Each structure stands twice: as structure tokens, then as C-alpha cells.
C-alpha positions as CSV (number, residue, x, y, z in Angstrom):
1,M,-4.4,-6.7,74.2
2,K,-1.8,-5.9,71.5
3,I,-3.0,-5.1,68.0
4,Y,-1.1,-5.9,64.8
5,T,-2.0,-5.6,61.2
6,S,-1.0,-7.9,58.3
7,Y,-2.4,-9.5,55.1
8,F,-3.7,-12.9,54.1
9,A,-0.5,-14.0,52.4
10,K,1.3,-13.9,55.8
11,I,-1.5,-15.7,57.8
12,K,0.6,-18.9,58.2
13,K,3.4,-16.9,59.9
14,I,1.1,-15.5,62.6
15,P,1.8,-17.3,65.9
16,N,-1.1,-19.3,67.3
17,N,-1.4,-17.0,70.4
18,I,-2.4,-14.1,68.1
19,V,-6.0,-14.1,66.8
20,P,-6.4,-13.1,63.2
21,I,-9.4,-11.0,62.4
22,A,-10.3,-10.1,58.8
23,I,-11.4,-6.5,58.4
24,C,-12.3,-6.7,54.7
25,A,-15.8,-6.8,53.1
26,A,-15.1,-10.2,51.4
27,P,-12.4,-12.4,52.8
28,P,-11.0,-15.2,50.6
29,K,-13.2,-18.2,50.2
30,W,-10.8,-20.4,52.2
31,W,-11.1,-18.0,55.2
32,N,-13.0,-19.6,58.0
33,G,-11.7,-17.2,60.7
34,I,-13.2,-14.2,62.5
35,C,-14.5,-11.3,60.4
36,Y,-15.1,-7.8,61.7
37,K,-16.8,-6.0,58.8
38,K,-17.4,-2.8,60.8
39,L,-13.9,-1.8,59.7
40,A,-14.3,-2.8,56.1
41,P,-14.5,-0.3,53.2
42,K,-17.9,0.3,51.6
43,Y,-18.4,-1.1,48.1
44,G,-19.3,2.3,46.5
45,F,-16.2,4.2,47.3
46,F,-14.0,1.1,47.0
47,K,-15.2,0.5,43.5
48,I,-14.5,4.1,42.5
49,W,-11.0,3.9,44.0
50,K,-10.3,0.7,42.1
51,E,-11.0,2.6,38.9
52,T,-9.2,5.9,39.8
53,Q,-6.5,4.9,42.4
54,D,-7.3,8.2,44.0
55,N,-6.0,7.6,47.6
56,D,-7.2,11.0,48.8
57,Y,-10.8,10.2,47.7
58,Y,-10.6,6.8,49.4
59,I,-9.2,8.3,52.6
60,K,-12.0,10.9,52.7
61,H,-14.7,8.4,52.1
62,F,-13.3,5.8,54.4
63,N,-13.2,8.3,57.2
64,E,-16.6,9.7,56.5
65,E,-18.4,6.4,55.8
66,V,-16.6,4.1,58.2
67,L,-14.4,5.4,60.9
68,N,-16.3,8.6,61.8
69,L,-19.4,6.4,62.4
70,L,-17.6,4.2,64.9
71,N,-16.7,4.6,68.6
72,K,-13.1,3.6,69.0
73,N,-13.6,2.3,72.5
74,M,-16.5,0.2,71.5
75,V,-14.5,-1.2,68.6
76,L,-11.7,-2.1,70.9
77,K,-14.0,-3.8,73.3
78,E,-15.7,-5.8,70.5
79,L,-12.3,-6.9,69.1
80,E,-11.2,-7.9,72.6
81,T,-14.4,-9.9,73.0
82,L,-13.9,-11.6,69.7
83,S,-10.4,-12.6,70.6
84,N,-11.2,-13.6,74.2
85,G,-8.7,-11.0,75.4
86,K,-5.8,-12.4,73.3
87,D,-3.6,-10.3,71.1
88,I,-5.0,-9.7,67.6
89,V,-3.9,-9.1,64.0
90,L,-6.2,-7.3,61.7
91,I,-6.0,-8.9,58.3
92,C,-6.7,-7.6,54.8
93,Y,-5.3,-8.2,51.3
94,E,-2.6,-5.7,50.4
95,S,1.1,-6.2,51.3
96,P,2.5,-3.6,53.7
97,E,4.0,-1.3,51.0
98,K,0.7,-0.9,49.2
99,F,-2.2,1.4,50.0
100,C,-4.7,-0.4,52.2
101,H,-7.4,0.6,54.6
102,R,-5.8,-1.4,57.4
103,H,-3.1,1.3,57.6
104,L,-5.9,3.9,58.1
105,V,-7.5,1.7,60.8
106,A,-4.1,1.3,62.5
107,Q,-3.6,5.0,62.6
108,W,-7.2,5.5,63.9
109,L,-6.7,3.0,66.7
110,G,-3.5,4.6,67.9
111,N,0.3,4.5,67.8
112,N,0.7,1.1,69.4
113,V,-0.6,-0.8,66.4
114,K,2.2,-2.3,64.4
115,E,2.5,-4.2,61.1
116,W,3.3,-7.9,61.7
117,I,6.4,-8.6,59.6
């Protein structure tokens, strides 16, 4: 299973053989696809980050409150189950050049995760 990352504005450009999985706390109302909220940021630190734009604060709390509580192998297994073994693209809101938790997730998952362009 290959893993990509992207954002909702690009969803129509994702090939049908790649399964999009939203990893945000609240996907757009039109989204009727798969959600995997275990990789979503928590409201408390997200709200503070929105006010301060302190990326270091966000990274610290995302690691402590989300990633450090997960087992990477279990996450990969659950994503593979959700996609029926197909390649996946983890979807969130921000364009690639903007700070986004999906980049932290990609780094946590390993070097083989690429941004879908």
C-alpha cells in the first residue's frame, strides 16, 4: 500500500484507484468519504494555534496528544483495512506550502509518504 497526502481542493484530481481518507477533525459538509480521526488534531491545541500561529507549540502538542499515543503499525494496518489494501491519500485542508498536520503525519509514517501533486 502506497501512502500519499493531499488536500480537499485537489480531491477531484486523485485517481479512482487511490482511496482518499480524511484525517481532520471536521471534514467539509460535502465529504462523504472515509474519515480516520485518530490522526486529527485535538481541538484545544488547534484553537490556540489558530490564535497564535505558533508552529512549535502545535508540533509539540500534536506529537504529545496524538502521535505519541498511537502505534504506527496499528495505524497502518487500520488504514490498509479501510482502503481494502488499495493505495491511499490522507486528506486535510491546507495546500502543500502551508503548515498542516498531514506533513507531521507523513513524517511520522516514514520516508515513503509523498504529497500528491
